[in-house]
N, C-alpha and C positions, 0 to 999 in steps of 0.2 A: 504493500500500500504506500509505503514511504516513497519508493521509486516513482510510482505513477504521479503522485502529486508534485514530486520534485520536477519531473519533466514538463508538466503543465506550467508550473510556475517559471521554469527556466525558459520555456518558449515565450511566455508573456514578457519575461524580462528581456528576451532577445528583441521582441517587437518594440518594447519601450526604449531599449538601448539604441536600436537603429533609428528610431524617431529622434533620439536625443543626440546621436553621434554627430550630426551636422553641426549642431550648436557646440558640442563638446570639442569637435575638431577645429573650430574657428580660432581657438586660442589654446596654446600648450603651456601648462604650468608645471615646472619640474624643479626638484631639488637637485643641484649638481655641485659637488665639491662644497665650498663654503657659502654658496649662493642660492637664491631662488631665481629661476630664469623664466621670464614671461615671453612667449613667442606668439605674436599676432600672425595667424595662419590662414589668411584668405588671399593667397597670391594672385588668383584670377581677378580679384576685386581690389588689387593693390592694398590688401590688408585693411580695407575700410572698416571702421569701428562700428559694431552693432551693439544694441542694448544687451544681448545675451553675452557678448564678450566683456562688456563693462561689468556685468553681474557676476562673471567668473573672476575677473582680475581683482576687483575691489576687496572681496572677503579674503582672498589669498594674500594680497598685499598686507592687509591688517594682521593676518596670522603670522606671516614671515617677520613682520615688524616686531612681534612679541616673542618670536622664537629665538632662544639664546644660541642655537646652533647655526642660525642664518645670519651672516655678517654683511651681506650686500644683496641688492636686488638688481638684476639686469633685465632690460626690456629690449626686444629686437623684432624685426619683421622677417617673414620667410619669403623665399622666391627670388631674392637678389635684385628686384626692381624697385621695391618700395619698402620703407619703414612702415608708414601708414599714411595713405593719401587723404585721410579725413574721416569724418563721421559718415554713416550711410544715410545721407540726407534725401536720397531718392525715396527710400523706405519711409522716411519721416513725412515727406510731402504727400505720398500716397495714403499713408495712414490718416493724416489730417483731413484729407479730402473725403476719406471714408468715415469721418467723425470718430476715429479711435484716439485713445489717450497717449499713443507712443510719444508724441512731441513733448508732452509734459514730463513723462518718465525719463525719456532719453536724455534731455538736457539737464534735468535735475540730477540724475545719477552720474552723468558724465562730469558735471562740475564738482560733485562731491568727490569723485575720483581724482580730478585735477588738484583739488585742495589737499587730498590725502597724500598725493605725490609730493606736493610742496612741503608738507609738514612731516614727511616720513622720517622716522628716527634712525633708519638704516641708510647707509650710502646707496643712492639710486643711480644706476648707470644706464643711460639710453644710448644704444648703438644706432644712430640715425643715418644708416647707410641707405641711400636711395631717396625716393620721393617722401617728403615730410610736409604735409599741409593740414590746415584746420585741426581736426581732432587728433591728428598725429603729432602736431605741435603741442597740443594739450597734455598728452601723456609723456612728453619728453622735456619741454622747456622749463617746467617748474621743478624738475629733478636736480639733484646736486651736480651730476656730471652728464654732459651731452657730447658724444663723440661723432663728429662728421667725417665723411670720406670724400674723395673726389667725385663719387657718384651721388652725393647728397644734393637734394634740390628742395629749397624751402620757399613756401609762399603762403600768404593769407589772402586767398583770392575771393573772399566772400562778398565784397561789394559788387562783384560781377554776377552773383546769383541772388541779389536782393536780400542778402543777410548782412552780417558785420563780422569783423574778426573776433570771434568769441573765445571760448576756452581760456579766459584770462588774458586775452589780447589787450584789454583795457588796462591791464596791470603791467605786462612786460614790454609792450610796444613803446609807450611814452617814456620808458626808462632806458631805452637804447640811446646811443650818442646823438646829440643835437636833435634834429627833427626827423631822423632816419625812420623811426617807428611810425610817425604820422604818414610819411611818404609810402612806406611798405603797406600800411593799412588801407590807404585810399586808392592806391594804384594796383595792388596785388603783385607788385614787382617780384621777380624770382631771384633768389640768391643761390649760388651753387658752391659746393665744396668749401674751399678755404675761406671764401667770402662770408660764409655762415659763421666761421670762427672769428673773423675780423669784426663782424657786426655784433658779436656777443650772443648770437643764437646758440652756438655750440661753445663748449668750454675747451674742447680739444679737437685736433685734426689728425687723423691717422689714415695712411694709405689702405684702401679696401683689401688689398692682398694680405695685409698684416692683421686684419681684424680678427680672424679666427685664432691666430696665435695670441693676440691680446686677450681674447675671451678665455682661452685656456690658461693663460698666466694668472688672470684674475681668479678663476675657479680654483686654482691650485694653491692659492694663498692660505696660510694656516692662521685662523682666528685674526684676520686683518683688522687694523684700525682704519679710520677714514684716511689717515695720512699714508698708510701703506698702499691703499687703493690709488690715492692721488699720485704717489710716486711711480707706480706702474704706468698709469695713464700719461704722466708727464714724460717718462722715458720714451714711450712710443711716439708721443706728440713731437718731441725734440728731434727724433730720428726722421719723422715724416716731413718736418718743416725745414730740413736742411737745404733742400733744393728749391727754396722759396723763389718762385719766378716773379710773376707780375703782381702789382699792388692791388688793393681793394678795387673792385670793379666800379664802385661809386665814388672813389677817392676824388677824382677831378670835379665831381658834381656836388660834393658835400656842401660847399658854400652856398650854391644855388638852392639846394634842398632846404638848408637851414633858413635861408632868407624867405623863400617862397612859401614854405609850409609852416611858418610861424604865425600866420594870420589866424584869427579865431572864427572866421566863417569860411565855408567852402567857396562861396562866391569870391572872396578876397584872395584865396589861394589861387583860384583860376585866373583872376586879374593879375596877380603877381607873375604867374607863369607866362601869361600873354605879354606882359611888359618886358619880361626877361628876353623872350623871343629867340633864344638859342635853339639849335636842333633838339637838344635834350629836353628843354622845356616844352617845345611844340609837341614832341612825342608823348610826354606825360599828359599834356592837355587832351590829346586824342584819346588816350587810354581812359582818363577820368570822365570824358564826355560819353563813353560807352557804358559807364556804371549806373546803377540805380540811384537816382537823385535822393530818394529817401534814405537809402543805405549810406550814401556819402555823408549826409547830415547827421545821421545817427552815429556813425563811426567817429567823426570829428569830435562830437560832444562826449562820446564814450571814452575816448582817449584823454581829452582834457579833464574830464571828471576823474577818470581812473588814475591820473598822474599823482593824485594826493590821497588815494584810497588804499586800504589793505587789499590783499588778494581776495579774501572772503567778501569784503564789501563790493569789490568789482564783480565777482561771480554772482552775487545777489542782484546787482544792477543788470548784468548780462542775461540772467535768467528772465527778468522782467522783459527785456528787449526781445528775447527769442519768442516768448509767448505772444507778444504784440505782432511780431513778424509773421508768426504762424497764422494769425487771423487776418493778415493783410494780403495784398495782391502780388507784390513783387517777388517774394520768395518762391511761390509756386510757379510764377511765370519764369523766373530765372532757372529753376530746376528743369522746367519744360524745355527751355531754349538751349541749355547747356548740356543737360544729362539725358533727356528723353528724346525729343525730336532732333536735337543736336544741330538746329539751324543757326545757332549762335546769334539770333537777332531778337532778343527779348523786347517786348513792348511794355515799357515801364509806365506805371500810373501812380502818382503824377509823372509826366514825362519831363518836367522842367523844374529846376531847382527852386525857382521863385514861387512855385505852387506848393512847396513843402514848407508850411508855416511853423513858427515856434510852438503854436498851439498843438499842431499835429505831433511835433517832436515830444512835447511834454507828455502827451498821451502814452508814447512808447516807454517813457522812463517812470511812469506812475507805479506806485506800490501795488502789489497784488494782495495786500492784506494777509489773510491767513494762508493764502497760496504762495506767498513769498518763499524763496529758497532759504532754508535755515541750516546752520551747521551745529 
């Protein structure tokens, strides 16, 4: 009798497991050597972050943080092309249109994870090899160590999909040198490799061919302190930076960026770029003119306000903004134009900056009362 009931329950278990395996396979959580290793594992989707991945990573991060045998946490992406290209916003847009709650849960739990990474008591090492955008920035940039390679590509392209550079962008972007963060936020400009280190997005730069060896060296440390971990990263970084070729891609434009992007309205930034008139300024004008006018105004205010807030205060503000964007037009239109139909020609509403009033903006920033994000 024992055997019979066992086989029934095991076949039920198999069914349950196969239904679960998709979600379980999306992220690998392993104890290796002295470390906990998180691998985002959706290579076909450039490791885009789903709610089920967040729900697996967060509790494990908390467990490892408390575990005396775990001395560091490593996060990486599989497939060689991307670390993580962002949150799965197509799914969020579809769910919202179907009147489901995903957009509330996703952003809430994603931001709670971002904050947990920032306050993590164990050294946190993000190996940001490959594409790192949006949600991928959120699970790396707030950590203690971020290692870029020549294959790394950073961007916060949200103004082009009717959103804004969230996951704590309102915190880390205004704290970059000069007005660099404001420029990156409004234009979605892409930084590659060493430039990510120069900009301060990454803390270290290591050649991708040495990344596996670096990871092995980290895993084989015996009860390492944060300093021991930093020493290993530093050694690899020094070796990889020896043949430093060209300077920062934006070096020659930094004065222009600081000058043009120091205005406190989007209209004035545009006017500054127009008056500058250099090929670089004209190119940025073209880019900005393609973005959602609402997103541009939200983003500038988000960064200005975020520059004097704590990360938790910023994430609370950004959660309000996401919920307002979900109820608006531009986010769904941006997802349609860029990710679904891929015609790359979104029809923004309003289509003109001057139609986005301060009153409209204030609505986006308004408290959600008992629905506010709390830590």
